[in-house]
Backbone and ligand atoms as CSV (ligand in chain L), in Angstrom:
chain,resi,resn,atom,element,x,y,z
A,1,MET,N,N,-116.573,13.770,20.618
A,1,MET,CA,C,-115.560,13.303,21.555
A,1,MET,C,C,-114.346,12.801,20.776
A,2,ASP,N,N,-113.217,13.220,21.244
A,2,ASP,CA,C,-111.991,12.821,20.569
A,2,ASP,C,C,-111.322,11.674,21.322
A,3,ILE,N,N,-111.133,10.542,20.634
A,3,ILE,CA,C,-110.469,9.397,21.275
A,3,ILE,C,C,-109.021,9.342,20.812
A,4,HIS,N,N,-108.171,9.280,21.769
A,4,HIS,CA,C,-106.747,9.264,21.485
A,4,HIS,C,C,-106.376,8.038,20.646
A,5,THR,N,N,-105.395,8.198,19.790
A,5,THR,CA,C,-105.003,7.111,18.892
A,5,THR,C,C,-104.624,5.845,19.644
A,6,TYR,N,N,-103.841,6.015,20.728
A,6,TYR,CA,C,-103.441,4.838,21.521
A,6,TYR,C,C,-104.649,4.142,22.137
A,7,GLU,N,N,-105.606,5.012,22.602
A,7,GLU,CA,C,-106.838,4.459,23.191
A,7,GLU,C,C,-107.549,3.589,22.161
A,8,LYS,N,N,-107.623,4.068,20.929
A,8,LYS,CA,C,-108.268,3.304,19.865
A,8,LYS,C,C,-107.526,1.987,19.612
A,9,ALA,N,N,-106.198,2.081,19.601
A,9,ALA,CA,C,-105.403,0.880,19.344
A,9,ALA,C,C,-105.651,-0.174,20.420
A,10,TRP,N,N,-105.699,0.257,21.679
A,10,TRP,CA,C,-105.934,-0.707,22.773
A,10,TRP,C,C,-107.338,-1.272,22.716
A,11,LEU,N,N,-108.305,-0.412,22.363
A,11,LEU,CA,C,-109.677,-0.919,22.220
A,11,LEU,C,C,-109.723,-1.990,21.128
A,12,GLY,N,N,-109.054,-1.692,20.030
A,12,GLY,CA,C,-109.033,-2.657,18.924
A,12,GLY,C,C,-108.373,-3.952,19.335
A,13,ALA,N,N,-107.236,-3.834,20.051
A,13,ALA,CA,C,-106.527,-5.045,20.479
A,13,ALA,C,C,-107.401,-5.872,21.417
A,14,ALA,N,N,-108.127,-5.185,22.323
A,14,ALA,CA,C,-108.990,-5.898,23.266
A,14,ALA,C,C,-110.100,-6.631,22.511
A,15,LEU,N,N,-110.654,-5.987,21.492
A,15,LEU,CA,C,-111.713,-6.633,20.703
A,15,LEU,C,C,-111.181,-7.871,19.985
A,16,VAL,N,N,-109.985,-7.728,19.408
A,16,VAL,CA,C,-109.378,-8.874,18.719
A,16,VAL,C,C,-109.184,-10.026,19.702
A,17,LEU,N,N,-108.699,-9.691,20.899
A,17,LEU,CA,C,-108.489,-10.732,21.910
A,17,LEU,C,C,-109.785,-11.438,22.283
A,18,ILE,N,N,-110.860,-10.631,22.470
A,18,ILE,CA,C,-112.144,-11.227,22.854
A,18,ILE,C,C,-112.611,-12.198,21.773
A,19,VAL,N,N,-112.517,-11.774,20.503
A,19,VAL,CA,C,-112.922,-12.667,19.408
A,19,VAL,C,C,-112.050,-13.914,19.405
A,20,PHE,N,N,-110.755,-13.737,19.640
A,20,PHE,CA,C,-109.835,-14.877,19.671
A,20,PHE,C,C,-110.205,-15.849,20.793
A,21,PHE,N,N,-110.508,-15.308,21.972
A,21,PHE,CA,C,-110.857,-16.194,23.097
A,21,PHE,C,C,-112.142,-16.967,22.810
A,22,ILE,N,N,-113.132,-16.268,22.264
A,22,ILE,CA,C,-114.387,-16.961,21.938
A,22,ILE,C,C,-114.119,-18.050,20.903
A,23,ALA,N,N,-113.245,-17.745,19.935
A,23,ALA,CA,C,-112.944,-18.740,18.898
A,23,ALA,C,C,-112.251,-19.963,19.503
A,24,THR,N,N,-111.317,-19.749,20.429
A,24,THR,CA,C,-110.614,-20.902,21.009
A,24,THR,C,C,-111.562,-21.755,21.850
A,25,VAL,N,N,-112.443,-21.096,22.603
A,25,VAL,CA,C,-113.397,-21.862,23.421
A,25,VAL,C,C,-114.337,-22.647,22.510
A,26,THR,N,N,-114.776,-22.008,21.418
A,26,THR,CA,C,-115.660,-22.689,20.473
A,26,THR,C,C,-114.954,-23.885,19.846
A,27,TYR,N,N,-113.698,-23.672,19.455
A,27,TYR,CA,C,-112.944,-24.782,18.859
A,27,TYR,C,C,-112.787,-25.926,19.855
A,28,GLY,N,N,-112.448,-25.582,21.094
A,28,GLY,CA,C,-112.269,-26.621,22.110
A,28,GLY,C,C,-113.546,-27.393,22.384
A,29,THR,N,N,-114.684,-26.732,22.199
A,29,THR,CA,C,-115.966,-27.377,22.485
A,29,THR,C,C,-116.420,-28.278,21.353
A,30,VAL,N,N,-116.302,-27.789,20.127
A,30,VAL,CA,C,-116.888,-28.549,19.013
A,30,VAL,C,C,-115.874,-29.019,17.975
A,31,GLY,N,N,-114.688,-28.422,17.949
A,31,GLY,CA,C,-113.778,-28.706,16.850
A,31,GLY,C,C,-112.723,-29.750,17.139
A,32,ALA,N,N,-112.404,-29.969,18.408
A,32,ALA,CA,C,-111.252,-30.812,18.727
A,32,ALA,C,C,-111.630,-32.275,18.937
A,33,GLY,N,N,-112.898,-32.599,18.772
A,33,GLY,CA,C,-113.312,-33.985,18.919
A,33,GLY,C,C,-113.373,-34.442,20.365
A,34,VAL,N,N,-113.348,-33.487,21.290
A,34,VAL,CA,C,-113.473,-33.861,22.693
A,34,VAL,C,C,-114.954,-34.020,23.011
A,35,GLU,N,N,-115.312,-35.185,23.559
A,35,GLU,CA,C,-116.720,-35.431,23.832
A,35,GLU,C,C,-116.960,-35.624,25.308
A,36,MET,N,N,-118.064,-35.148,25.756
A,36,MET,CA,C,-118.462,-35.378,27.131
A,36,MET,C,C,-119.076,-36.768,27.224
A,37,ILE,N,N,-118.980,-37.340,28.399
A,37,ILE,CA,C,-119.630,-38.623,28.621
A,37,ILE,C,C,-121.147,-38.408,28.507
A,38,ASP,N,N,-121.775,-39.326,27.791
A,38,ASP,CA,C,-123.228,-39.242,27.692
A,38,ASP,C,C,-123.776,-40.660,27.538
A,39,ASP,N,N,-125.033,-40.779,27.180
A,39,ASP,CA,C,-125.613,-42.113,27.076
A,39,ASP,C,C,-125.693,-42.568,25.620
A,40,SER,N,N,-124.730,-42.103,24.787
A,40,SER,CA,C,-124.739,-42.479,23.372
A,40,SER,C,C,-124.620,-43.990,23.205
A,41,GLY,N,N,-123.989,-44.655,24.165
A,41,GLY,CA,C,-123.877,-46.108,24.112
A,41,GLY,C,C,-125.114,-46.791,24.665
A,42,GLY,N,N,-126.100,-46.020,25.078
A,42,GLY,CA,C,-127.324,-46.595,25.616
A,42,GLY,C,C,-127.357,-46.530,27.133
A,43,THR,N,N,-128.490,-46.881,27.671
A,43,THR,CA,C,-128.634,-46.921,29.118
A,43,THR,C,C,-128.915,-48.362,29.548
A,44,VAL,N,N,-128.575,-48.666,30.778
A,44,VAL,CA,C,-128.778,-50.017,31.304
A,44,VAL,C,C,-129.282,-49.903,32.736
A,45,ASP,N,N,-129.842,-51.006,33.213
A,45,ASP,CA,C,-130.222,-51.079,34.620
A,45,ASP,C,C,-129.023,-51.620,35.385
A,46,PRO,N,N,-128.334,-50.787,36.163
A,46,PRO,CA,C,-127.101,-51.237,36.814
A,46,PRO,C,C,-127.335,-52.364,37.812
A,47,ASN,N,N,-128.570,-52.529,38.257
A,47,ASN,CA,C,-128.856,-53.599,39.218
A,47,ASN,C,C,-129.201,-54.919,38.550
A,48,ASN,N,N,-129.254,-54.878,37.208
A,48,ASN,CA,C,-129.692,-56.078,36.509
A,48,ASN,C,C,-128.823,-56.341,35.285
A,49,LEU,N,N,-127.505,-56.194,35.453
A,49,LEU,CA,C,-126.612,-56.377,34.316
A,49,LEU,C,C,-126.571,-57.831,33.862
A,50,ALA,N,N,-126.885,-58.752,34.745
A,50,ALA,CA,C,-126.797,-60.179,34.410
A,50,ALA,C,C,-127.738,-60.536,33.264
A,51,ASP,N,N,-128.843,-59.783,33.117
A,51,ASP,CA,C,-129.816,-60.098,32.069
A,51,ASP,C,C,-129.580,-59.295,30.796
A,52,HIS,N,N,-128.567,-58.431,30.812
A,52,HIS,CA,C,-128.344,-57.547,29.676
A,52,HIS,C,C,-127.593,-58.290,28.582
A,53,GLU,N,N,-127.992,-58.050,27.322
A,53,GLU,CA,C,-127.370,-58.810,26.231
A,53,GLU,C,C,-125.875,-58.529,26.127
A,54,ARG,N,N,-125.460,-57.298,26.411
A,54,ARG,CA,C,-124.046,-56.949,26.312
A,54,ARG,C,C,-123.268,-57.352,27.557
A,55,PHE,N,N,-123.897,-57.120,28.703
A,55,PHE,CA,C,-123.141,-57.244,29.956
A,55,PHE,C,C,-123.475,-58.509,30.742
A,56,GLY,N,N,-124.427,-59.290,30.240
A,56,GLY,CA,C,-124.730,-60.552,30.911
A,56,GLY,C,C,-123.524,-61.476,30.902
A,57,ASP,N,N,-122.802,-61.438,29.787
A,57,ASP,CA,C,-121.593,-62.244,29.661
A,57,ASP,C,C,-120.517,-61.363,29.049
A,58,PRO,N,N,-119.956,-60.445,29.848
A,58,PRO,CA,C,-119.036,-59.458,29.286
A,58,PRO,C,C,-117.771,-60.116,28.749
A,59,GLY,N,N,-117.141,-59.456,27.776
A,59,GLY,CA,C,-115.913,-60.007,27.204
A,59,GLY,C,C,-115.667,-59.436,25.816
A,60,VAL,N,N,-114.798,-60.096,25.095
A,60,VAL,CA,C,-114.383,-59.645,23.766
A,60,VAL,C,C,-115.179,-60.397,22.704
A,61,GLU,N,N,-115.672,-59.653,21.718
A,61,GLU,CA,C,-116.426,-60.267,20.627
A,61,GLU,C,C,-115.879,-59.775,19.311
A,62,GLN,N,N,-115.659,-60.677,18.381
A,62,GLN,CA,C,-115.250,-60.261,17.041
A,62,GLN,C,C,-116.502,-59.921,16.246
A,63,VAL,N,N,-116.522,-58.729,15.660
A,63,VAL,CA,C,-117.726,-58.310,14.937
A,63,VAL,C,C,-117.444,-58.015,13.469
A,64,GLY,N,N,-116.174,-58.104,13.056
A,64,GLY,CA,C,-115.806,-57.874,11.665
A,64,GLY,C,C,-114.430,-58.466,11.464
A,65,GLU,N,N,-113.904,-58.305,10.249
A,65,GLU,CA,C,-112.625,-58.951,9.968
A,65,GLU,C,C,-111.553,-58.528,10.972
A,66,ASN,N,N,-111.421,-57.209,11.148
A,66,ASN,CA,C,-110.457,-56.699,12.124
A,66,ASN,C,C,-111.147,-55.840,13.171
A,67,GLU,N,N,-112.401,-56.136,13.415
A,67,GLU,CA,C,-113.175,-55.308,14.339
A,67,GLU,C,C,-113.658,-56.113,15.532
A,68,TYR,N,N,-113.495,-55.506,16.676
A,68,TYR,CA,C,-113.859,-56.197,17.913
A,68,TYR,C,C,-114.675,-55.264,18.798
A,69,GLU,N,N,-115.547,-55.867,19.577
A,69,GLU,CA,C,-116.244,-55.136,20.622
A,69,GLU,C,C,-115.860,-55.751,21.957
A,70,VAL,N,N,-115.611,-54.877,22.925
A,70,VAL,CA,C,-115.244,-55.360,24.251
A,70,VAL,C,C,-116.247,-54.785,25.249
A,71,ASN,N,N,-116.995,-55.659,25.869
A,71,ASN,CA,C,-117.976,-55.255,26.864
A,71,ASN,C,C,-117.367,-55.441,28.247
A,72,VAL,N,N,-117.346,-54.370,29.004
A,72,VAL,CA,C,-116.648,-54.401,30.297
A,72,VAL,C,C,-117.562,-53.859,31.401
A,73,ILE,N,N,-117.597,-54.568,32.516
A,73,ILE,CA,C,-118.278,-54.069,33.709
A,73,ILE,C,C,-117.216,-53.581,34.687
A,74,ALA,N,N,-117.374,-52.338,35.110
A,74,ALA,CA,C,-116.516,-51.803,36.164
A,74,ALA,C,C,-117.274,-51.909,37.478
A,75,SER,N,N,-116.626,-52.491,38.470
A,75,SER,CA,C,-117.226,-52.631,39.795
A,75,SER,C,C,-116.156,-52.323,40.823
A,76,ALA,N,N,-116.573,-51.962,41.998
A,76,ALA,CA,C,-115.595,-51.781,43.066
A,76,ALA,C,C,-115.056,-53.169,43.442
A,77,PHE,N,N,-113.847,-53.532,43.164
A,77,PHE,CA,C,-112.772,-52.704,42.631
A,77,PHE,C,C,-112.060,-53.493,41.538
A,78,PHE,N,N,-112.798,-53.763,40.459
A,78,PHE,CA,C,-112.201,-54.539,39.374
A,78,PHE,C,C,-112.890,-54.206,38.049
A,79,PHE,N,N,-112.234,-54.619,36.971
A,79,PHE,CA,C,-112.825,-54.580,35.641
A,79,PHE,C,C,-113.044,-56.023,35.195
A,80,ARG,N,N,-114.239,-56.296,34.669
A,80,ARG,CA,C,-114.547,-57.645,34.203
A,80,ARG,C,C,-115.041,-57.586,32.774
A,81,PRO,N,N,-114.206,-58.085,31.799
A,81,PRO,CA,C,-112.865,-58.626,31.983
A,81,PRO,C,C,-111.852,-57.488,32.136
A,82,GLY,N,N,-110.617,-57.850,32.407
A,82,GLY,CA,C,-109.550,-56.862,32.515
A,82,GLY,C,C,-108.679,-57.080,33.726
A,83,SER,N,N,-109.330,-57.243,34.908
A,83,SER,CA,C,-108.531,-57.298,36.135
A,83,SER,C,C,-108.004,-58.706,36.382
A,84,ASP,N,N,-106.935,-59.051,35.657
A,84,ASP,CA,C,-106.341,-60.374,35.845
A,84,ASP,C,C,-105.779,-60.534,37.254
A,85,GLN,N,N,-105.438,-59.409,37.900
A,85,GLN,CA,C,-104.939,-59.492,39.269
A,85,GLN,C,C,-106.032,-59.973,40.225
A,86,ARG,N,N,-107.290,-59.845,39.787
A,86,ARG,CA,C,-108.404,-60.250,40.649
A,86,ARG,C,C,-109.062,-61.540,40.157
A,87,GLY,N,N,-108.368,-62.228,39.242
A,87,GLY,CA,C,-108.889,-63.514,38.807
A,87,GLY,C,C,-109.749,-63.456,37.561
A,88,PHE,N,N,-109.913,-62.269,36.979
A,88,PHE,CA,C,-110.655,-62.172,35.729
A,88,PHE,C,C,-109.688,-62.274,34.555
A,89,ASP,N,N,-110.253,-62.512,33.373
A,89,ASP,CA,C,-109.393,-62.563,32.200
A,89,ASP,C,C,-108.883,-61.167,31.884
A,90,PRO,N,N,-107.648,-61.081,31.387
A,90,PRO,CA,C,-107.230,-59.785,30.840
A,90,PRO,C,C,-108.029,-59.525,29.567
A,91,ILE,N,N,-108.081,-58.279,29.131
A,91,ILE,CA,C,-108.700,-57.983,27.842
A,91,ILE,C,C,-107.659,-58.270,26.775
A,92,ARG,N,N,-108.003,-59.141,25.811
A,92,ARG,CA,C,-107.014,-59.547,24.823
A,92,ARG,C,C,-107.579,-59.346,23.424
A,93,VAL,N,N,-106.870,-58.551,22.640
A,93,VAL,CA,C,-107.280,-58.304,21.248
A,93,VAL,C,C,-106.040,-58.424,20.364
A,94,PRO,N,N,-106.242,-58.682,19.063
A,94,PRO,CA,C,-105.088,-58.773,18.172
A,94,PRO,C,C,-104.626,-57.392,17.700
A,95,ALA,N,N,-103.366,-57.302,17.271
A,95,ALA,CA,C,-102.861,-56.072,16.666
A,95,ALA,C,C,-103.575,-55.834,15.340
A,96,ASN,N,N,-103.466,-54.608,14.836
A,96,ASN,CA,C,-104.145,-54.214,13.592
A,96,ASN,C,C,-105.646,-54.372,13.688
A,97,SER,N,N,-106.189,-54.022,14.829
A,97,SER,CA,C,-107.633,-54.162,15.002
A,97,SER,C,C,-108.239,-52.835,15.435
A,98,THR,N,N,-109.531,-52.706,15.126
A,98,THR,CA,C,-110.305,-51.574,15.610
A,98,THR,C,C,-111.221,-52.087,16.708
A,99,VAL,N,N,-111.069,-51.511,17.882
A,99,VAL,CA,C,-111.761,-52.042,19.056
A,99,VAL,C,C,-112.693,-50.981,19.629
A,100,THR,N,N,-113.953,-51.369,19.804
A,100,THR,CA,C,-114.909,-50.482,20.458
A,100,THR,C,C,-115.214,-51.021,21.846
A,101,PHE,N,N,-114.954,-50.186,22.824
A,101,PHE,CA,C,-115.243,-50.561,24.204
A,101,PHE,C,C,-116.630,-50.057,24.591
A,102,TYR,N,N,-117.382,-50.927,25.254
A,102,TYR,CA,C,-118.635,-50.545,25.889
A,102,TYR,C,C,-118.450,-50.821,27.376
A,103,VAL,N,N,-118.498,-49.761,28.156
A,103,VAL,CA,C,-118.175,-49.911,29.574
A,103,VAL,C,C,-119.311,-49.348,30.413
A,104,THR,N,N,-119.717,-50.110,31.396
A,104,THR,CA,C,-120.697,-49.605,32.346
A,104,THR,C,C,-120.288,-49.991,33.750
A,105,SER,N,N,-120.968,-49.419,34.719
A,105,SER,CA,C,-120.643,-49.679,36.119
A,105,SER,C,C,-121.828,-50.340,36.803
A,106,SER,N,N,-121.524,-51.230,37.722
A,106,SER,CA,C,-122.597,-51.874,38.473
A,106,SER,C,C,-122.840,-51.202,39.815
A,107,ASP,N,N,-122.012,-50.213,40.152
A,107,ASP,CA,C,-122.203,-49.594,41.466
A,107,ASP,C,C,-121.988,-48.080,41.455
A,108,VAL,N,N,-120.745,-47.662,41.552
A,108,VAL,CA,C,-120.482,-46.225,41.655
A,108,VAL,C,C,-119.748,-45.745,40.409
A,109,ILE,N,N,-119.441,-44.477,40.356
A,109,ILE,CA,C,-118.715,-43.929,39.207
A,109,ILE,C,C,-117.261,-44.409,39.250
A,110,HIS,N,N,-116.827,-44.962,38.128
A,110,HIS,CA,C,-115.442,-45.378,37.981
A,110,HIS,C,C,-114.836,-44.656,36.781
A,111,GLY,N,N,-113.542,-44.894,36.574
A,111,GLY,CA,C,-112.869,-44.436,35.365
A,111,GLY,C,C,-112.426,-45.649,34.570
A,112,PHE,N,N,-112.175,-45.409,33.282
A,112,PHE,CA,C,-111.677,-46.476,32.414
A,112,PHE,C,C,-110.617,-45.847,31.525
A,113,SER,N,N,-109.373,-46.091,31.892
A,113,SER,CA,C,-108.280,-45.407,31.220
A,113,SER,C,C,-107.197,-46.410,30.842
A,114,ILE,N,N,-106.756,-46.328,29.594
A,114,ILE,CA,C,-105.642,-47.172,29.138
A,114,ILE,C,C,-104.493,-46.229,28.800
A,115,PRO,N,N,-103.582,-46.006,29.769
A,115,PRO,CA,C,-102.488,-45.055,29.531
A,115,PRO,C,C,-101.668,-45.455,28.304
A,116,GLY,N,N,-101.316,-44.460,27.503
A,116,GLY,CA,C,-100.577,-44.718,26.270
A,116,GLY,C,C,-101.496,-44.778,25.063
A,117,THR,N,N,-102.811,-44.743,25.299
A,117,THR,CA,C,-103.787,-44.673,24.212
A,117,THR,C,C,-104.697,-43.481,24.502
A,118,ASN,N,N,-105.655,-43.245,23.602
A,118,ASN,CA,C,-106.600,-42.158,23.882
A,118,ASN,C,C,-107.858,-42.674,24.571
A,119,VAL,N,N,-107.793,-43.881,25.109
A,119,VAL,CA,C,-108.934,-44.427,25.851
A,119,VAL,C,C,-108.928,-43.856,27.263
A,120,ASN,N,N,-109.943,-43.074,27.570
A,120,ASN,CA,C,-110.058,-42.483,28.894
A,120,ASN,C,C,-111.471,-41.957,29.045
A,121,THR,N,N,-112.274,-42.647,29.844
A,121,THR,CA,C,-113.644,-42.191,30.004
A,121,THR,C,C,-114.101,-42.397,31.431
A,122,MET,N,N,-115.135,-41.664,31.766
A,122,MET,CA,C,-115.799,-41.867,33.037
A,122,MET,C,C,-116.833,-42.974,32.834
A,123,VAL,N,N,-117.034,-43.778,33.842
A,123,VAL,CA,C,-118.004,-44.877,33.751
A,123,VAL,C,C,-119.084,-44.646,34.796
A,124,ILE,N,N,-120.311,-44.440,34.315
A,124,ILE,CA,C,-121.400,-44.038,35.196
A,124,ILE,C,C,-122.430,-45.161,35.264
A,125,PRO,N,N,-122.838,-45.561,36.468
A,125,PRO,CA,C,-123.867,-46.599,36.559
A,125,PRO,C,C,-125.134,-46.173,35.831
A,126,GLY,N,N,-125.690,-47.054,35.022
A,126,GLY,CA,C,-126.902,-46.729,34.271
A,126,GLY,C,C,-126.619,-46.246,32.870
A,127,GLU,N,N,-125.369,-45.871,32.604
A,127,GLU,CA,C,-125.019,-45.401,31.270
A,127,GLU,C,C,-123.883,-46.250,30.709
A,128,VAL,N,N,-123.855,-46.325,29.387
A,128,VAL,CA,C,-122.816,-47.107,28.733
A,128,VAL,C,C,-121.859,-46.152,28.035
A,129,ALA,N,N,-120.613,-46.162,28.452
A,129,ALA,CA,C,-119.592,-45.367,27.775
A,129,ALA,C,C,-119.103,-46.161,26.570
A,130,GLU,N,N,-119.077,-45.491,25.416
A,130,GLU,CA,C,-118.666,-46.161,24.183
A,130,GLU,C,C,-117.489,-45.402,23.600
A,131,LEU,N,N,-116.411,-46.101,23.304
A,131,LEU,CA,C,-115.304,-45.441,22.625
A,131,LEU,C,C,-114.522,-46.439,21.791
A,132,THR,N,N,-113.990,-45.924,20.680
A,132,THR,CA,C,-113.322,-46.771,19.702
A,132,THR,C,C,-111.864,-46.378,19.595
A,133,VAL,N,N,-111.007,-47.377,19.510
A,133,VAL,CA,C,-109.575,-47.116,19.408
A,133,VAL,C,C,-108.973,-48.130,18.439
A,134,GLU,N,N,-107.884,-47.729,17.788
A,134,GLU,CA,C,-107.185,-48.655,16.903
A,134,GLU,C,C,-105.897,-49.101,17.566
A,135,PHE,N,N,-105.704,-50.411,17.602
A,135,PHE,CA,C,-104.467,-50.968,18.135
A,135,PHE,C,C,-103.653,-51.502,16.961
A,136,ASP,N,N,-102.569,-50.797,16.626
A,136,ASP,CA,C,-101.769,-51.181,15.462
A,136,ASP,C,C,-100.662,-52.159,15.810
A,137,GLU,N,N,-100.034,-51.953,16.944
A,137,GLU,CA,C,-98.858,-52.746,17.297
A,137,GLU,C,C,-99.146,-53.628,18.508
A,138,PRO,N,N,-98.508,-54.808,18.561
A,138,PRO,CA,C,-98.620,-55.631,19.764
A,138,PRO,C,C,-98.017,-54.889,20.956
A,139,GLU,N,N,-98.732,-54.884,22.055
A,139,GLU,CA,C,-98.231,-54.214,23.253
A,139,GLU,C,C,-99.122,-54.595,24.430
A,140,THR,N,N,-98.541,-54.603,25.601
A,140,THR,CA,C,-99.344,-54.848,26.800
A,140,THR,C,C,-99.532,-53.528,27.529
A,141,TYR,N,N,-100.805,-53.161,27.698
A,141,TYR,CA,C,-101.136,-51.906,28.355
A,141,TYR,C,C,-101.708,-52.171,29.741
A,142,GLY,N,N,-101.581,-51.175,30.576
A,142,GLY,CA,C,-102.293,-51.203,31.848
A,142,GLY,C,C,-103.687,-50.628,31.653
A,143,LEU,N,N,-104.540,-50.917,32.593
A,143,LEU,CA,C,-105.918,-50.404,32.581
A,143,LEU,C,C,-106.167,-49.857,33.975
A,144,LEU,N,N,-106.634,-48.625,34.048
A,144,LEU,CA,C,-106.749,-47.971,35.349
A,144,LEU,C,C,-108.122,-47.364,35.571
A,145,CYS,N,N,-108.538,-47.400,36.827
A,145,CYS,CA,C,-109.677,-46.586,37.250
A,145,CYS,C,C,-109.115,-45.246,37.707
A,146,ASN,N,N,-109.582,-44.177,37.109
A,146,ASN,CA,C,-109.055,-42.866,37.497
A,146,ASN,C,C,-110.119,-41.949,38.090
A,147,GLU,N,N,-111.183,-42.572,38.627
A,147,GLU,CA,C,-112.161,-41.799,39.407
A,147,GLU,C,C,-112.186,-42.419,40.797
A,148,TYR,N,N,-112.026,-41.592,41.804
A,148,TYR,CA,C,-111.993,-42.159,43.148
A,148,TYR,C,C,-113.318,-42.864,43.454
A,149,CYS,N,N,-113.230,-44.169,43.800
A,149,CYS,CA,C,-114.448,-44.964,43.945
A,149,CYS,C,C,-114.527,-45.711,45.263
A,150,GLY,N,N,-113.576,-45.487,46.142
A,150,GLY,CA,C,-113.661,-46.147,47.436
A,150,GLY,C,C,-112.292,-46.526,47.962
A,151,PHE,N,N,-112.301,-47.302,49.042
A,151,PHE,CA,C,-111.050,-47.538,49.768
A,151,PHE,C,C,-110.008,-48.266,48.931
A,152,ASP,N,N,-110.427,-49.061,47.957
A,152,ASP,CA,C,-109.450,-49.828,47.187
A,152,ASP,C,C,-109.295,-49.299,45.756
A,153,HIS,N,N,-109.704,-48.058,45.562
A,153,HIS,CA,C,-109.610,-47.431,44.239
A,153,HIS,C,C,-108.214,-47.581,43.636
A,154,HIS,N,N,-107.199,-47.401,44.476
A,154,HIS,CA,C,-105.827,-47.400,43.948
A,154,HIS,C,C,-105.407,-48.776,43.454
A,155,ASN,N,N,-106.166,-49.811,43.797
A,155,ASN,CA,C,-105.847,-51.151,43.287
A,155,ASN,C,C,-106.793,-51.583,42.165
A,156,MET,N,N,-107.635,-50.681,41.703
A,156,MET,CA,C,-108.574,-51.039,40.638
A,156,MET,C,C,-107.849,-50.875,39.306
A,157,GLU,N,N,-107.358,-51.993,38.808
A,157,GLU,CA,C,-106.514,-51.953,37.620
A,157,GLU,C,C,-106.692,-53.237,36.834
A,158,GLY,N,N,-106.095,-53.262,35.668
A,158,GLY,CA,C,-106.202,-54.452,34.840
A,158,GLY,C,C,-105.163,-54.429,33.736
A,159,THR,N,N,-105.358,-55.300,32.757
A,159,THR,CA,C,-104.397,-55.472,31.687
A,159,THR,C,C,-105.117,-55.569,30.351
A,160,VAL,N,N,-104.580,-54.862,29.356
A,160,VAL,CA,C,-105.067,-54.992,27.984
A,160,VAL,C,C,-103.904,-55.500,27.146
A,161,GLU,N,N,-104.046,-56.713,26.638
A,161,GLU,CA,C,-102.980,-57.315,25.838
A,161,GLU,C,C,-103.330,-57.217,24.362
A,162,VAL,N,N,-102.488,-56.499,23.624
A,162,VAL,CA,C,-102.617,-56.480,22.170
A,162,VAL,C,C,-101.578,-57.450,21.641
A,163,VAL,N,N,-102.022,-58.610,21.174
A,163,VAL,CA,C,-101.089,-59.671,20.803
A,163,VAL,C,C,-100.907,-59.697,19.286
A,164,PRO,N,N,-99.762,-60.233,18.812
A,164,PRO,CA,C,-99.569,-60.351,17.364
A,164,PRO,C,C,-100.711,-61.143,16.743
A,165,GLU,N,N,-101.097,-60.731,15.536
A,165,GLU,CA,C,-102.277,-61.337,14.902
A,165,GLU,C,C,-102.192,-62.859,14.828
A,166,ASP,N,N,-100.987,-63.377,14.496
A,166,ASP,CA,C,-100.887,-64.823,14.312
A,166,ASP,C,C,-100.882,-65.580,15.638
A,167,GLN,N,N,-100.812,-64.835,16.741
A,167,GLN,CA,C,-100.855,-65.515,18.042
A,167,GLN,C,C,-102.207,-65.365,18.718
A,168,TYR,N,N,-103.127,-64.709,18.025
A,168,TYR,CA,C,-104.413,-64.422,18.663
A,168,TYR,C,C,-105.296,-65.659,18.631
A,169,ASP,N,N,-105.713,-66.071,19.832
A,169,ASP,CA,C,-106.543,-67.273,19.900
A,169,ASP,C,C,-107.992,-66.939,20.234
A,170,GLY,N,N,-108.330,-65.657,20.082
A,170,GLY,CA,C,-109.730,-65.287,20.247
A,170,GLY,C,C,-110.065,-64.849,21.654
A,171,GLY,N,N,-110.824,-63.767,21.684
A,171,GLY,CA,C,-111.502,-63.319,22.897
A,171,GLY,C,C,-110.648,-63.150,24.131
A,172,ASP,N,N,-111.225,-63.464,25.251
A,172,ASP,CA,C,-110.601,-63.212,26.527
A,172,ASP,C,C,-110.173,-64.510,27.189
A,173,GLY,N,N,-109.785,-65.470,26.381
A,173,GLY,CA,C,-109.219,-66.684,26.925
A,173,GLY,C,C,-110.266,-67.643,27.489
A,174,GLN,N,N,-111.530,-67.378,27.181
A,174,GLN,CA,C,-112.560,-68.241,27.745
A,174,GLN,C,C,-112.809,-69.444,26.842
L,1,CUA,CU1,CU,-112.962,-47.593,40.434
L,1,CUA,CU2,CU,-111.557,-45.899,41.259
């Protein structure tokens, strides 16, 4: 069978494209550092957070010279700590710090997003979302729920204050 030269060229181009598409999908899956939400931060009993070592008394903890852990409970319709509009402390950390957030939900699926940073995760009851971010400069960020969670979802928000190191008085103001 004789295959026309153009036919061969198009077959070759199609093969190259297929390999290219598979490569891009593979890169997007494993190479770009994009992670799916999972239980890498551990699992918890969402009905019994009060007894949990991390979430019994959620807040900011210093764990190293410039390292902090922030334990946050997302509930309809607030973040604790975070939602200063609802009477909770804002999340407050110093600049030049590495902060690991541990976030869980006590009820339904919420989001935990700090626009302007790469912090953006789904928060699933029973699972702990863990993510680490570096805050280099003092700045006040918003904190948003970006998963529809009920009638007041649009008001589920909070504040993350990155304060100058010399003004940092520790934790979440407690
Ligand atoms: Cu919580 Cu939307």
